[in-house]
N, C-alpha and C positions, 0 to 999 in steps of 0.2 A: 405871764399871760395865761398859762394853763391853770394856775391857781384861781385867778379871777373867773375864768370860764367854769371851773368846777364849782365855785361858790355860787355863781349865777344859776348853774344847772340844779344845784341843791335848792335854791330859793324857788326856782320854777317848779320843781317836783313837789315841794310842800304846798305851794300855792295851788297847784293843780289838784292835789288831794283835797284841799279845803274847798275849792270850787265844786268839785264833783260831789262832795258831801252836802253842799248847800242845795244841789238840784233836788227837786221834788220828784219822787217816784209815783207809782200808782196810788199809794196811800198817803201821799203828802210827805214833805221832808222838812228840813230845817228852814228852807226858804219860806214856807207857809207860816212858820212861827215868827218870822221876822217881818211880816206884813205883806207877804206875797200872795195871800189868799184872796184879797179883795180886789175889785176893779178889773175884772176879766174883760177881755175884748171878745169879739165874735169868734175868734179862732179857739178860744178856751185857754189861752196862755196869757199871763200877765206881762206887763212891761218889764217888771223886775226880772222875771224868768228869761225874757228875751235878751235883756242886757247881760244877765249872768251867763247865758249861752254864748253870747258874743265874746265876753271876757274869757270864758273857758276855751273857746277856739283859738283865741290869740295866745293864751298861755300854752296850749298844746303845740302851736306852731313854734313858739320860742323854745319850748322844751325839745322839740324835734331838731331844730337848728343847732341847739347847744349839744345835743347828743351826737349829731353828725360831726360837728367841729371837734368834739372831744375824741371821737374815733380817729379822725384824720390827724389831729395835732398830737395825740397821745401815742 
């Protein structure tokens, strides 16, 4: 059980790093080169960036849960 949880924790951490790198900063990021630059809404963010933010929050929550479980089970 602990090995499966450690594997999931590692997958979540690499996924989280990837999603954070995809976010665009003030000067644009990798997401703008993947088609996130066009089609802005009135708020100034694209639909792709909103979905990327939602996915990042989900992975952060999974990473936090796996961290707490590893602390208590380890």
